[in-house]
C-alpha positions in Angstrom: 6.8 -8.4 -30.2 3.6 -8.2 -32.2 5.2 -4.6 -34.6 8.2 -6.4 -34.0 7.0 -9.8 -35.6 5.5 -7.8 -38.3 8.8 -6.4 -39.4 11.1 -9.6 -39.2 8.5 -10.9 -42.0 8.4 -8.0 -43.8 4.7 -7.8 -43.8 5.0 -3.9 -42.3 6.9 -3.1 -45.8 4.3 0.2 -47.1 4.2 0.3 -50.9 5.5 2.8 -53.0 2.7 5.6 -54.5 1.5 5.4 -57.4 0.4 9.0 -59.4 -1.2 9.8 -62.3 -0.6 6.6 -65.0 1.2 4.6 -63.1 -2.3 4.0 -61.1 -4.5 1.3 -62.0 -7.8 3.6 -62.7 -6.4 6.9 -64.4 -8.5 8.5 -66.3 -6.0 11.2 -67.5 -3.0 11.1 -68.9 0.0 13.7 -68.4 0.2 15.2 -71.8 -3.9 16.3 -71.3 -3.2 17.2 -67.7 -0.4 19.9 -69.8 -3.1 20.7 -72.1 -5.7 21.8 -69.3 -3.4 23.4 -67.2 -2.2 25.5 -71.2 -6.3 25.9 -71.7 -7.2 27.3 -68.1 -4.4 30.1 -68.5 -6.4 31.3 -71.2 -10.0 30.6 -71.0 -10.1 29.6 -67.3 -12.7 27.3 -66.4 -15.0 26.8 -69.3 -12.2 26.7 -71.6 -11.3 23.4 -69.6 -15.1 22.6 -69.8 -15.1 22.2 -73.3 -11.5 19.9 -73.4 -12.9 17.5 -70.6 -15.8 17.0 -72.7 -14.3 16.6 -75.2 -12.0 14.0 -73.7 -14.9 12.1 -73.0 -13.4 12.7 -68.4 -14.9 14.4 -65.9 -14.9 18.0 -65.9 -14.0 18.4 -62.4 -11.2 15.2 -62.5 -9.7 17.9 -65.2 -10.9 20.8 -62.9 -8.8 19.9 -60.6 -5.2 18.5 -62.5 -5.5 22.1 -64.9 -5.3 24.1 -61.3 -2.9 22.2 -59.5 -5.5 20.6 -56.9 -4.9 16.8 -58.5 -1.6 15.4 -60.9 1.4 17.8 -59.2 4.1 15.4 -60.4 3.2 16.6 -63.5 4.9 19.9 -64.7 
């Protein structure tokens, strides 16, 4: 009864997920992720760490994006 009432009133709608730059608190952008992936292929983790320092973002955040563990929607 409660679930049916919730759905009837439109309260059971799950919002669409936000990815990447759509998030209000995103620290990366698509171009930086693409650059990090390119740097990772050429120079490994240390190259991405240098890029993270230059961009003033957390190294682990950028490494996760460069390795595809996050920001998977960016090609």
